[in-house]
C-alpha positions in Angstrom: 4.1 11.3 -7.2 1.8 8.9 -8.9 1.5 5.4 -7.5 2.4 2.5 -9.8 0.6 -0.9 -9.7 0.8 -4.0 -11.8 -2.1 -5.2 -14.0 -2.6 -8.4 -12.0 -2.7 -6.6 -8.6 -4.9 -3.9 -10.1 -7.5 -6.5 -11.1 -7.4 -8.2 -7.7 -7.8 -5.0 -5.8 -10.4 -3.6 -8.3 -12.5 -6.8 -7.8 -12.1 -6.6 -4.1 -13.2 -3.0 -4.0 -16.2 -3.7 -6.2 -17.4 -6.4 -3.7 -17.1 -4.3 -0.6 -19.3 -1.4 0.2 -17.3 0.1 3.0 -15.5 3.4 3.4 -12.1 1.8 3.3 -12.8 0.1 0.0 -14.0 3.4 -1.5 -10.8 5.1 -0.4 -8.6 2.4 -1.9 -10.7 2.5 -5.1 -10.1 6.3 -5.3 -6.4 5.8 -5.0 -6.5 2.9 -7.5 -8.1 5.2 -10.0 -5.1 7.6 -9.8 -2.5 4.9 -10.2 -0.4 4.2 -13.3 -1.1 0.5 -14.3 1.9 -1.3 -15.8 2.4 -4.8 -17.1 3.5 -7.2 -14.3 7.0 -7.6 -15.6 7.4 -3.8 -15.8 6.8 -3.2 -12.1 10.1 -2.8 -10.3 10.8 -5.1 -7.4 11.2 -2.1 -5.0 7.6 -0.9 -5.5 5.1 -1.6 -2.7 2.4 -3.9 -3.8 0.1 -6.6 -2.5 2.2 -9.1 -0.5 5.1 -6.8 -0.2 7.0 -6.7 3.0 7.7 -3.1 3.7 9.7 -1.1 6.2 8.8 2.6 6.6 8.9 5.4 9.1 6.5 8.1 10.0 9.0 10.9 10.1 7.5 12.4 13.3 8.4 9.2 15.2 11.4 7.8 13.3 10.7 4.3 14.6 10.8 1.9 11.7 7.6 -0.1 11.2 7.7 -3.5 9.3 4.7 -5.2 7.9 3.3 -7.2 5.0 0.4 -5.9 2.9 -2.2 -8.7 2.4 -5.8 -9.4 1.4 -8.3 -8.6 4.2 -9.0 -12.3 5.0 -5.2 -12.9 5.5 -4.7 -10.0 7.9 -3.1 -10.9 11.2 -1.6 -8.2 13.3 0.3 -10.6 15.5 2.2 -11.7 12.3 2.4 -8.1 11.1 0.1 -8.9 8.1 -2.0 -5.8 7.5 -5.1 -5.6 5.2 -4.7 -3.7 2.0 -7.8 -1.7 3.2 -5.9 -0.3 6.2 -5.2 3.4 5.7 -1.4 2.9 6.0 -1.5 0.3 3.2 -3.6 2.6 1.0 -0.9 5.2 1.6 2.0 2.9 0.8 0.8 0.8 -2.1 2.3 1.9 -5.4 5.2 3.9 -4.0 8.8 2.7 -4.0 11.8 2.3 -1.8 13.2 5.6 -0.7 10.1 7.6 -1.6 9.2 10.3 0.9 5.6 11.7 0.8 2.9 13.3 2.8 -0.4 11.5 3.3 -3.6 12.4 5.0 -4.3 9.6 7.6 -7.3 9.4 10.0 -5.0 10.7 12.7 -3.9 13.7 10.6 -1.3 14.4 7.9 1.8 12.3 8.1 5.1 12.3 6.2 6.1 8.8 5.4 9.4 7.4 4.1 9.7 4.0 2.6 13.0 2.5 3.8 12.9 -1.0 2.3 10.6 -3.1 0.1 10.9 -6.8 -0.3 8.8 -8.6 -2.9 8.9 -12.4 -3.1 
């Protein structure tokens, strides 16, 4: 599966990655380079993107996790707003509702299933 990202979000994330010289930014940049970039109006509303509210499960736990993917300066775990640089966000961005995929996380390989995507 190839992640899909809109042109405007690609530009925002590309500029953010270019400004940050940290491991997380490099990892996000690597994934960004693999993504299919589409016009903003061609991105389906069930694709995980910046500012998406997403519900997913790690299939080894089966407890749904809900969060919103935000820019690093907007991250607030108490409000379930997670930085786009977080490994889980790098994994989810560009995939769509009902996708099931395996991803290498810092804690090991995980199988993730996206249950619901809400874009506003």
